[in-house]
C-alpha positions in Angstrom: -8.7 86.9 39.7 -10.2 83.6 38.6 -7.9 81.6 40.8 -9.1 83.7 43.7 -12.7 82.7 43.0 -11.7 79.1 42.8 -9.8 79.4 46.1 -12.9 81.0 47.7 -15.1 78.0 46.5 -12.5 75.6 47.9 -12.4 77.5 51.2 -16.2 77.5 51.6 -16.4 73.8 50.9 -13.6 73.1 53.4 -15.3 75.1 56.1 -18.6 73.3 55.5 -16.9 69.9 55.6 -15.4 70.9 59.0 -18.7 72.0 60.5 -21.1 69.6 58.9 -23.8 70.8 61.3 -26.9 70.2 59.3 -28.6 68.9 56.2 -28.7 72.5 55.0 -24.9 72.7 55.0 -24.7 69.6 52.9 -27.2 71.0 50.4 -25.3 74.3 50.3 -22.0 72.4 49.8 -23.6 70.6 46.9 -24.7 73.9 45.5 -21.2 75.3 45.8 -19.7 72.3 44.0 -22.2 72.7 41.2 -21.5 76.4 40.9 -17.7 75.8 40.9 -18.1 73.2 38.1 -20.1 75.6 36.0 -17.6 78.4 36.6 -14.7 76.1 35.5 -16.7 75.1 32.4 -17.4 78.7 31.5 -13.7 79.7 32.2 -12.6 76.9 29.8 -15.0 78.1 27.1 -13.8 81.7 27.6 -10.1 80.7 27.3 -10.9 78.7 24.2 -12.7 81.7 22.6 -9.8 84.0 23.5 -7.4 81.6 21.9 -9.4 81.5 18.7 -9.5 85.3 18.6 -5.7 85.5 18.9 -5.2 83.0 16.1 -7.8 84.5 13.7 
């Protein structure tokens, strides 16, 4: 499921790059990149927490 979300982010960004029709799309692209980075950080933290639970 998580890889699907990451693929969706990549697809949205790719489409925005192809269209580049306005300043709004650039701002939206920046927002998507920010959200993707935060999502990946949260995923990493979740995976680390799951690993700790399995060990302890």
